[in-house]
N, C-alpha and C positions, 0 to 999 in steps of 0.2 A: 392344220391346213394343208390339203394335198399339195400346194405347189410350194411347200417348204420341205427342206431337207437339212438337218443338222451338219455342219463341217466335222469333218475328223479332227483330232487332236492336232496332228501335224499340220492339218491345211489352217487351223485357227493359229498356229504358233507363227506361221509364215504372214498371216495377215495383219498381226500387229508387230512385226518386225521393222516396218520402215522407219529410217532415219532420214533426215534432210539431206545429208550427204551421201547416202547409199539406201536406196529403194530396193524392195523385194520384187522386182520385176524382170521378167525373162525378156530380152530383146531378141528378136529373130528377123533376119533379112533374107529373102530370094529375089533374084531377078532373073528375068526372061531373055531370050534371043530375039524375039518380036514384040511390038507394043500388045500389051493386053485389050482386050476387049471388054469395057467395063461391065456391061450387062451379062456377058457369059460368065466373067470371073465373079459377079456378085451373086449369080445363081448357084455357082459351085458353092460359095461360102454359105448360102443360106441353106442349100440341102445337106451338106456335110458336117456343119459346125453348127450354125443356128438352131435348125430344127431338131438337129440330130440330140444335142447336148444340152439340158436344160441350163447348166452352168453358164452359158454363154449368154443367155438373155436372163440372168438372175442377178442379184446384189447382195451383198453380205450385210445382214443386220444382226446387232447384238439384243438378247434379252435381257431383262434385269437381274437375271440370275448370272449375268456374264458369259452365257452360252451364246454361239454364233451360228447362223442358219442362212442357207442360201433361199432367197426369197425371189421368184418371179417378178421381173419389171414388166408390166404390160405399157407403161409409159413411153419405152425406149423401143426405138426401131434399130436394126441394123445399120442404118445408113446414118444415124446419130453417131456411131462410133468410128465412122471413116471420114478421114481427113485427105483431101487431095493437094498435092504440094507440087512445086516446080523447084529443081535443083538449079544453084548458081551455073554449074558448068555440066550438065548432063553426059559429058564424055571422060569427065575425069572422077575416077573412083573415090576420091577423097571428097568429093561434094557429097556423095552418098555416106560415107562415114561420117563426116560434119552434120548431117542431119541425124544421125543415129543417135551420135554424141550430144547433140543439142537437146536431145527429148531424154537422156539417160536419167537425169535427176528431176525430169517431169512427173509429178505424182499423178496417179490413175484416180479420178474421183470415186469415193466410195459411194456415192449417192446412186450409182447406176452400175452396169456390168463392168466387170473388172478387167478389160481388155479394149485394145484401141487398134486401128490400123492406120499407118501413113501410106497412102498411096502415090507414087511416082509415075506419072504416064511416060516420062523420056528419060532413059538411062543406058546408055551405050547400045543405042539402036532398038533397045527393047525398052521394058518397064520394071519396076520394082515396087517390092511391097515390104513394109516393115510391120512384123506383128509385136505388139507390146501386151504381155499378159501378166497379171499377178501370179505369183508364185502359190497362192493361196488355191488357185484354181486347179493346179496339176504340176506334177513333177516334171522334171526334164525329158525323160526317156516318153512318158504319155504325150508330151507336147511334139514330140519327134514323131511319135504315132498318128496325132492328129493331123500335123503338116502332111505326112506320107499318104493320109486319106485325102487331102485336097487334090492330089497328083493322080495322073492316067499315066498307063504304060505306053499309049500310043497317041498321036494328035487327035485322033477319031475318038478316043476314050478306051476303058477297060481298066477296072480297078487293079491296084496293086497291093500286096501285102507289106505289112511290116518288115524291115530288114531282118535278116536273122541276127541276132545278138547272142553271144555268149555270156551267161550271168554267172556271178558267184555270190556266194552267202545270199543265194535266192529264195531263203525261208524266212518268214516272219518269225520273230522270237515267241516264245512260249508266253502269252500274258498272264499265266499264274505264277511265272517266275519275277519277283521284284527287281528292282536295279541293285538294290543291296543284296539280294541272294546272288545276282550274277557276280557282282564284285568279290563277295566273299568266295565265290568259286574260283575266281581268278586269281584272288590272294592265296587259297588253299593250295594252288600248284608252284608257288613262287619257291618253297623249300625243295622241291624237287629240281626245278629248272634253273635255280640260280648258281649251280656247283661252277659252271663255266665261268661265269663272271667272276665268282670268288677266286677261283684260280688266276685269272687274269689279274686280279687285285694283288694276290699274294706274290706272285712272281716278280711285282715291281716292290715288294716291301723293303727289301734291303737298301733300296735306292732311295726310298721315301725316308728311312732312318737317317740318312746324311744330311737331311735339309737343314739349313740354316735359317731359323725362323725370327729372322731380322725382317720387319716390314717396312720398306721405303714408303715415303710419303706418295710418290706417284701412285702405288696400289691404293692406298686409302682414298686417294681423289678420285679413282676410277671405279670405286665401289657402286653399284646400282642404287637407284632410289627404291623407297618401299613400294611405290605403285609398279615399277617395273618389275622388282622381284615378286611381286604376288601375282601379275599378269602372266609372267613366263619365267619361272624359276630358272628352269636349264638355259633358258636363252639369256637371261641376266647374268647366269654364272660365267655362262662361255663368253660373253661379251667383257665382262670383268678379267677373266682369265686372258683374253686377247690384248687388252689394254695394259695388262701388267706383264706382259711376256718379257718385254726390254729389261724388266728390273727383277727378274727371277735369277737363280742360281743355276748354275749349270747341271746341277743334281735335279731340279725340276724338269729341266728340259731332257734329262735321260729318261726321268719317269715318264713324260709325255710322249717320247719318243718309243718306249717299250708298248704303250697302251695303243698308240697310233700303228704299229706294226701289226700288233695282233686283231685289231678291230675292222671293221668293214669298209670304213672310209676315213678320212684325214680328220683331226680334230679331236684331241684327246679325252674331253670331256663327255660328250654326248653320246660316243661310241660305246663306251663301257656301258650305257643304258639300252642303245640301239641295237646292240648286239644280244642283249638279253633274250633267251627264247620266249614265245608264245605269250601267255597272259602276262608275264611279268612285263613284258614291254608295253601291253594295253594299261595296265595300271599306271605305269610310268608315264605314258601320253596323257591320261585322263586326270592324274593327280598333279604330276610335276609338269607337265607341258613338252613341248618340242624345243629343239633347238633353231630359233628363228632371230637370228642376229639382227643388230641394228643396221641398215645398209642404205644406200643411195636412195631408197624408195620409202623409207620410214618416217612416219609422221603422223600427223590428223588428217583425215581425209576432207576435201573440200568438196563444194558443190560443182565445180568444173570438172567434165570426164571427157575422154577422148577414146576413140574405137580405132582399129585397122584390121585388116586381113592379109595374108599372104598369098603370093603367087602359088599355083598348086604343084603338089609333089606327085609323081606318079605311084600308085600303089604297087605295081610289080616292082620298083626298086627298094620300096620299104619292106615288102615282104621278103626279097633276097637277102637282106641283111638279117631280119628276124631267123630266117632259116638257117644261115649260115652260124649263127651264133646261139642257137638253140633258145630265142626268148619269143615272146609275142610281138607283134605289131605295135599294140599299145606300149610296151616296154621302150621300143625303138624311139617313139614319138617323144615319150616322157623324158627320156634321156637326152633328146634335142633341145627340149625346154630347158632342162638343167644346164646344158651348154650354153644356150642364148642368155640365159641370165648370168652367166660366168663372164661371157665376154662383154654385156653390158656393164657389169662390175669395174672389168678391167678398163673400159673406155672411161670411167668416171673416177680412176683411181683409187677404188675401192676394193674390199675384199669381205668375203662373207663365207663361213664355212658350210653353212646350211640354210637352205629356207624350206619351210613347210606349208603345203597346199592341203586344202579341205578337197577330199576326193567323193563324188557322189557313187552310192553302192546301191543297187536296187535290190528290194527286199523281196520282190514278188516275182516270179517269171512273167514273160512277155505274153499278153493275151491279145488274142486276133480280134477279138471283139471287145471293146474298151467298156468299163462300166459307165453308165449315164452322169454320175456323179463325179467321174475322172479321180480327182484327189492326188495326194502323195503317199508314196510309199518306198521311202529310201533311208539312207543314213549317210551321215557325213564322216568319213574316216580321215585320218591325218597321215600324209605322206610326206616323209623328208627326203629333199633332193640336195645331193652334194654339189656345191657351187664355187669349191676350192681345189677340184680334181681335174688338171688338165688332160688326163689320159681318156679318151672318151669310151675305150672299150671297158676300162674301169668304171666308169659311169654307168654304163649300160649294164655292168653285172651288178652294181649295187641297187640300181633300181629295178632291175629283174628281181633279186632277192627280196626286196622290201615289198613290191607288188605281190610275189608270191605268199608272203606272209599274210598280207591282208587278205587276199582272196581265200586262203585256208582257215583262217582263225577266227575268232570271234568277235573281233572288234568292231564289226558292223551292227551286230544282234545288242552288243553293249550300249553303241552310240545311240541306237534308236530309242532304246528305253530311257537313256537319258534325256534326249530331246522330248519325250512324251513327259517326263518330270518336270523338265524345265517350263513346259507348256503349261503346267497347273501351279505353278509358283504364284505368289504376291506379285503384282507388277514390278514394284521397284526391285526385289530382288533377282525377279525374271530378267529384266532388262540388264541388271549387272552380270548375271550369268551368260546372258548372250553375249555382251562385250566381251568378257573375260576369254571365252571360248573362241570367238572370232579373232582377237587382237592377238592370240597365241600362233597366228597363221598369216601368211602373205595374202592369201585369196584363194580364190576357187580354180580346180582343173578338172577340167570333163573332157571325156571322150564322146562324141557324139556320131552314131553311125547312121549316115541319112542313106538313101537309095543306092543300091549298088549297079543300077541301069539308069539311062537317061530317062527323065519322066517330064510329063506335058501338064501345063495348068490352063485349063480353059483352050486348049489346043496349041498352046505356046511352048516351045521347049524351054525348061528351066536350065539356065546356064551356070548357076551357082547359088549357094546357100551357106549361112553361117548363123551364129547367135552366142550369146553371152549370158552366162548365169548372173543372178545379182550376187552383190556384196555386202558385208556386214560389218558393224563397227568401224574401224579404222584401215581395213584392208585396202591395199593400193592396187591390185590387179586381178584380172580374171583371163584365165587361159580357156581357149574351147579349140579340140582338134577334133575337125569336121571331115567326114569322108562322103563323096558322092561320084558316083560314076566312074569308078575307078581312079579317083584323084583324092588326094587329101590337103587340106589346108588349116593354117592355125589362124585362129582370131584372137585377138586381145583388147581387153576394155581396161583402161587405166584411169586413175586419178591425175587430172592434168598438172596439178600443183607438184605431186610427189613422183610423176614419171612425164616429165616435160617433153622428152623425145623418145615417146613410146615406139614410133615407127621403126626404130634402130632395132628393137627387141624381135621384131618380125624379121627384118633383114638377118639379124643375128641366128635366128632359128634356122634359115636356110643355110648359113655357114656351118653351124652345128651339123645338119645333116651331111654336108659334103665332107667334114672332116671326119664324121663316124663312118661314112661308106668308103672313104680312102683308107682308114685305120682297119677297116674289116678286109678290104681287098689285099692289103698288104700283111694281114696278121697269118 
């Protein structure tokens, strides 16, 4: 049939990953300085989304052989997908945040196109639009380009191009090389690259020999469950180590101290692995997992969600820090996320050595003309953030080093092939694999580059925009760093039961930024 097109492997993967407590839906919101004219804004959406991209007027159908297809749905019009709503208090940003949160776990009916619009006529003197789109339609970067395509450079019109974005690992992996082949390639370099890690272990050998192998009952009681150990071996081991710390001998403390001094960040166990170079670290992440300690936000995800976004930061201030320290703007902002989470833990009388987020990495360069089918072309890599380090400069250094490793390494290519393999597994095995990988991390951390200039929708200036990636498994939070018109904001979407005071994290982000700026000024 001419009006059918098969979903890509990754698109189909996201399509069937929905869970009642975490949907695969990207939520985005924009708000304008003046009230939008419904007819003008509708005309823009029809011209630039509905008519241009068939996926916006198609539904996903599955054939008997299990393959998924986009099939144009002539029974649905764009007006069927738009709902007009009123806020309880149009002058309070929390009312708009509550609206987004209330729909965060509302499934999009698969019997029609996989997107919806919540239209708010009155918000802070203007209007607001909430766009909900299923991840099967397109990845985050392409959704940004789609959003940009709705905007004009002036109130009178004038198309604008997608924002310039620097991409890393922006080459699609060779399809002729299997996952097994890539893993073998990575493993093949371990012998050459493990020298540093071996030397580190050997320097502590004399201390280790002095250990007294009497195991107190408190250590036995702290032993992780089988499920926890399988889900995240490194995290489980670190948690056991922390629980047993007070019962260990002084010799163990000396061993840990020697390792901690030699490694990149505090925490003796994981740092031996995280300091291993290149492919050795990739294998460690994929096979053993990362250190994602149990913390105040750990637990089973609920169907109750909350969202918030911060006051904006000035781009020049962020750039100044990055320039002085020889790092990227993204490094600065990610370091502030780590600082915000450390403050949150302190407020809850909790400690956590490290948390891990999934970070999307684009595998194709930005195209000025998007393909009609849109789709997904990215990989999720794991980024470990130190949350027990009080020195913001040291946190920035650690984040920069780990981000550089991801950008220059092969983790994204390997991760993409693993995602492809998972998509083709038996349904039961596939679901277990997805949950295993998701639950090794705290959530999603993404940096979205919006338009660097003020833009207009149907003649009205856009005042702000933000959005949130979907979560999977029992992940409790999603961070989005969003830039627009020379400003930066942080958006957070959380599980309401696991993070009941989520707004404090937004406040802590601003606090962490001020602490980092002060440290840089006095360095």
